[in-house]
C-alpha positions as CSV (number, residue, x, y, z in Angstrom):
1,X,24.1,-25.5,-7.5
2,X,20.9,-27.7,-7.8
3,X,21.4,-31.1,-6.3
4,X,21.9,-34.1,-8.6
5,X,18.6,-35.7,-7.0
6,X,16.7,-32.5,-8.0
7,X,17.9,-32.7,-11.6
8,X,17.5,-36.3,-12.0
9,X,14.0,-37.1,-10.4
10,X,12.3,-33.5,-10.3
11,X,13.1,-30.8,-12.8
12,X,12.5,-31.1,-16.7
13,X,13.0,-28.7,-19.3
14,X,9.9,-26.1,-19.6
15,X,10.4,-26.0,-23.4
16,X,10.4,-29.8,-24.0
17,X,10.1,-33.1,-21.9
18,X,13.9,-33.6,-21.6
19,X,15.8,-33.6,-18.3
20,X,18.2,-31.1,-17.3
21,X,21.8,-31.2,-16.4
22,X,24.6,-28.7,-15.1
23,X,26.7,-26.7,-17.6
24,X,28.7,-23.5,-16.5
25,X,26.5,-22.1,-14.0
26,X,23.3,-23.0,-15.9
27,X,21.1,-25.9,-16.5
28,X,20.7,-27.3,-20.2
29,X,18.4,-30.1,-21.8
30,X,19.3,-32.2,-24.7
31,X,17.9,-30.0,-27.0
32,X,20.4,-27.1,-25.8
33,X,17.6,-25.1,-24.1
34,X,19.6,-23.3,-21.5
35,X,18.3,-21.7,-18.1
36,X,20.8,-19.7,-15.8
37,X,21.4,-20.3,-12.2
38,X,21.1,-16.8,-10.7
39,X,24.0,-15.5,-8.5
40,X,21.4,-15.7,-5.5
41,X,21.1,-19.5,-6.1
42,X,17.6,-19.8,-7.6
43,X,17.1,-21.6,-10.9
44,X,15.8,-19.2,-13.7
45,X,13.3,-21.2,-15.7
46,X,11.0,-18.6,-16.8
47,X,11.1,-17.2,-20.1
48,X,10.0,-14.0,-21.8
49,X,6.3,-14.6,-22.7
50,X,5.8,-17.1,-19.6
51,X,6.3,-14.5,-17.1
52,X,3.6,-14.1,-14.5
53,X,1.4,-11.0,-14.6
54,X,1.8,-10.4,-11.0
55,X,4.3,-11.2,-8.3
56,X,5.4,-10.1,-4.8
57,X,7.3,-6.8,-4.9
58,X,10.4,-6.4,-2.8
59,X,8.7,-4.4,-0.2
60,X,6.1,-7.2,0.2
61,X,8.8,-9.6,0.5
62,X,11.0,-7.7,3.0
63,X,7.6,-7.2,5.2
64,X,6.9,-11.0,4.9
65,X,10.5,-12.0,6.0
66,X,10.5,-9.5,9.0
67,X,7.0,-10.6,10.1
68,X,7.5,-14.5,9.8
69,X,11.0,-14.0,11.1
70,X,9.5,-12.7,14.2
71,X,7.6,-15.8,14.7
72,X,3.9,-14.6,14.6
73,X,2.9,-17.3,12.4
74,X,5.1,-20.1,14.1
75,X,2.0,-22.1,15.2
76,X,1.3,-22.5,11.6
77,X,4.8,-23.6,10.6
78,X,4.6,-26.2,13.6
79,X,1.4,-27.6,12.4
80,X,2.6,-27.9,9.0
81,X,5.6,-29.7,10.0
82,X,3.8,-32.0,12.1
83,X,1.3,-32.8,9.4
84,X,4.1,-33.2,6.8
85,X,5.7,-36.0,9.2
86,X,2.7,-37.9,9.3
87,X,2.0,-37.6,5.4
88,X,5.4,-38.1,3.8
89,X,8.4,-40.4,4.2
90,X,11.7,-38.9,5.8
91,X,13.2,-39.0,2.4
92,X,10.3,-37.2,0.6
93,X,10.3,-34.9,-2.5
94,X,8.5,-31.8,-1.4
95,X,7.1,-29.3,-4.0
96,X,6.0,-25.8,-2.6
97,X,3.6,-23.9,-5.1
98,X,3.9,-20.4,-4.6
99,X,6.8,-20.8,-1.8
100,X,7.5,-17.1,-1.3
101,X,10.3,-16.9,1.2
102,X,10.3,-20.5,1.7
103,X,9.5,-20.3,5.3
104,X,7.0,-22.9,5.4
105,X,9.0,-25.2,3.1
106,X,12.0,-24.8,5.7
107,X,9.7,-25.9,8.4
108,X,8.4,-28.9,6.6
109,X,12.1,-30.0,5.6
110,X,13.3,-29.6,9.1
111,X,10.5,-32.3,10.1
112,X,11.7,-34.6,7.3
113,X,15.3,-35.2,7.7
114,X,16.4,-36.7,4.4
115,X,13.9,-34.8,2.2
116,X,14.6,-32.5,-0.7
117,X,12.4,-29.5,-1.2
118,X,11.6,-27.2,-4.5
119,X,10.0,-23.9,-4.1
120,X,8.2,-22.5,-7.4
121,X,7.4,-18.8,-7.4
122,X,7.3,-15.8,-9.9
123,X,8.8,-13.3,-7.6
124,X,12.5,-12.6,-8.0
125,X,12.7,-11.1,-4.5
126,X,11.0,-14.0,-2.9
127,X,13.2,-16.5,-4.8
128,X,16.4,-14.9,-3.5
129,X,15.2,-15.5,0.1
130,X,13.9,-19.1,-0.8
131,X,17.2,-20.3,-2.2
132,X,18.7,-19.6,1.0
133,X,15.8,-20.9,3.3
134,X,17.1,-24.3,3.9
135,X,20.0,-26.5,2.9
136,X,18.0,-29.1,1.3
137,X,15.8,-26.6,-0.5
138,X,16.0,-25.4,-4.0
139,X,14.1,-22.4,-5.7
140,X,13.1,-22.1,-9.2
141,X,11.5,-19.0,-10.9
142,X,7.9,-20.3,-12.2
143,X,4.4,-19.2,-12.8
144,X,2.3,-21.9,-10.9
145,X,-0.6,-21.4,-13.1
146,X,1.4,-22.7,-16.0
147,X,2.2,-26.4,-16.4
148,X,5.2,-27.1,-14.2
149,X,8.7,-28.1,-15.2
150,X,8.4,-30.8,-13.1
151,X,8.2,-34.7,-13.5
152,X,4.9,-36.5,-13.5
153,X,4.5,-38.4,-10.2
154,X,7.7,-37.3,-8.5
155,X,6.2,-35.7,-5.5
156,X,5.5,-37.3,-2.1
157,X,3.9,-34.0,-0.7
158,X,2.9,-30.6,-2.3
159,X,2.4,-27.5,-0.2
160,X,0.2,-24.5,-1.1
161,X,0.1,-21.9,1.6
162,X,-1.9,-18.8,0.6
163,X,-1.0,-19.3,-3.0
164,X,-2.8,-19.9,-6.3
165,X,-4.0,-23.5,-6.7
166,X,-3.3,-25.4,-9.9
167,X,-5.3,-28.5,-9.2
168,X,-4.5,-30.4,-12.4
169,X,-0.8,-29.8,-11.8
170,X,-1.0,-30.6,-8.1
171,X,-2.5,-34.0,-9.2
172,X,0.0,-34.6,-12.2
173,X,3.1,-34.0,-10.0
174,X,2.0,-36.2,-7.0
175,X,2.6,-39.9,-6.6
176,X,-0.3,-42.2,-6.1
177,X,0.5,-42.2,-2.4
178,X,1.3,-38.6,-1.9
179,X,-0.7,-35.8,-0.2
180,X,-1.6,-32.3,-0.9
181,X,-1.5,-29.9,1.9
182,X,-3.2,-26.6,1.4
183,X,-3.6,-23.6,3.8
184,X,-6.3,-21.0,3.5
185,X,-7.4,-18.2,6.0
186,X,-10.8,-18.4,7.7
187,X,-13.4,-15.7,8.0
188,X,-11.7,-14.6,11.3
189,X,-8.4,-14.2,10.1
190,X,-6.9,-10.8,10.9
191,X,-10.4,-9.3,11.3
192,X,-9.6,-6.8,13.6
193,X,-7.6,-4.9,10.8
194,X,-10.1,-4.9,8.1
195,X,-11.7,-1.5,8.6
196,X,-8.7,-0.1,10.3
197,X,-5.9,-1.2,8.0
198,X,-7.8,-1.7,4.8
199,X,-7.6,-5.4,4.6
200,X,-10.0,-7.4,2.3
201,X,-12.4,-9.5,3.8
202,X,-12.2,-13.4,3.4
203,X,-15.0,-15.0,1.6
204,X,-16.6,-17.2,4.1
205,X,-17.4,-19.8,1.4
206,X,-13.7,-20.0,0.6
207,X,-13.1,-23.4,2.1
208,X,-16.3,-24.9,0.3
209,X,-15.0,-23.5,-2.9
210,X,-11.6,-24.8,-2.7
211,X,-13.1,-28.2,-2.2
212,X,-15.0,-28.1,-5.1
213,X,-12.1,-26.6,-7.0
214,X,-10.1,-29.7,-6.2
215,X,-12.9,-32.2,-6.4
216,X,-12.1,-33.4,-10.0
217,X,-8.5,-34.5,-9.1
218,X,-8.6,-35.1,-5.2
219,X,-10.7,-36.4,-2.2
220,X,-10.7,-34.5,0.8
221,X,-9.1,-36.5,3.8
222,X,-9.2,-34.2,6.8
223,X,-8.9,-30.6,7.8
224,X,-7.3,-29.0,11.0
225,X,-8.1,-25.4,11.9
226,X,-5.7,-23.3,14.0
227,X,-6.4,-19.9,15.5
228,X,-4.3,-17.8,17.9
229,X,-4.1,-14.3,19.0
230,X,-1.1,-11.9,18.1
231,X,0.0,-9.0,19.9
232,X,1.4,-6.6,17.3
233,X,3.3,-3.2,17.4
234,X,2.4,-0.6,14.8
235,X,5.4,-1.6,12.7
236,X,4.3,-5.1,12.7
237,X,0.9,-4.3,11.8
238,X,2.2,-2.3,8.8
239,X,4.5,-5.3,7.9
240,X,1.4,-7.7,8.2
241,X,-0.7,-5.4,5.7
242,X,2.3,-4.7,3.3
243,X,2.9,-8.5,2.9
244,X,-0.7,-9.3,2.1
245,X,-2.6,-8.9,-1.2
246,X,-4.3,-5.7,0.4
247,X,-0.8,-4.1,-0.4
248,X,-2.0,-3.9,-4.1
249,X,-5.0,-1.8,-2.9
250,X,-3.7,0.5,-0.1
251,X,-1.4,3.2,-0.8
252,X,1.9,3.2,1.3
253,X,1.4,6.8,2.9
254,X,-2.4,6.0,3.6
255,X,-1.5,2.7,5.4
256,X,1.2,4.6,7.7
257,X,-1.6,7.1,8.3
258,X,-4.1,4.5,9.3
259,X,-1.4,2.3,11.4
260,X,-0.5,5.6,13.2
261,X,-4.1,5.9,14.6
262,X,-4.1,2.3,16.1
263,X,-3.5,1.9,19.8
264,X,-0.5,-0.4,20.3
265,X,-0.1,-3.3,21.1
266,X,-2.8,-4.4,18.7
267,X,-4.5,-7.6,19.3
268,X,-5.0,-9.4,16.1
269,X,-6.5,-13.0,15.4
270,X,-4.6,-15.3,13.2
271,X,-7.0,-17.9,11.8
272,X,-6.2,-20.7,9.3
273,X,-7.5,-24.0,7.9
274,X,-4.9,-26.7,6.8
275,X,-6.6,-29.2,4.6
276,X,-5.2,-32.6,3.4
277,X,-6.0,-33.9,0.2
278,X,-5.1,-37.4,-1.7
279,X,-5.2,-37.9,-5.4
280,X,-8.4,-39.4,-6.6
281,X,-8.3,-42.8,-7.8
């Protein structure tokens, strides 16, 4: 059941500006708009016409949970936790836009002992995992491209890790002293797998384009680069590709065929940029 703090200070009805309250396994506003709390624990705020055009599939989510659970991206999770402890108070409200399984949100909440987290995502399989990711995390079904069902200025920290970036909403929900923490891959990320496994190339101008996109609402404060080598089995390579956007472009049978040709263990580069932004005055 969503915490009282989440209801009173964060969530709003997505159909009107009113607040929400518990009522018989659902949330309801004063106008009687009602939203179910799924048996898996996440809050179903999406309504028919608002559903996102694409979301992570069950296979993508299972692969992501297995790959992240094996610790391959732990250096990134630790970096986000360290940055969060610098950027936000211990009792912060943290919003994760495109939270996926809630893996990174959980790492940040571990670093902020009294913080509350809310993960927004449009994938039901991902939300089922995110709802269980941390005792102080909640998950809600939402398309982050749309205006968020979240109070203006309620957040101390917004996370955006390999997810769609809605600059106007990032700015609206952040308090004046809040911070936006965005993670993007560099051009070196997974470079060894592009030809062999069909991964998409990373645009070398991605980081500069990100700054331009956010410039109307934020000022760039700093950037931290992180790169490490991974030694992966064939199964882990398959999981890595399946959890990525390449899963929409590579047939499963074709992927298995390509992975089978790789000489394991496969050395793969993980390369990220974590950028800190502050609300523009």
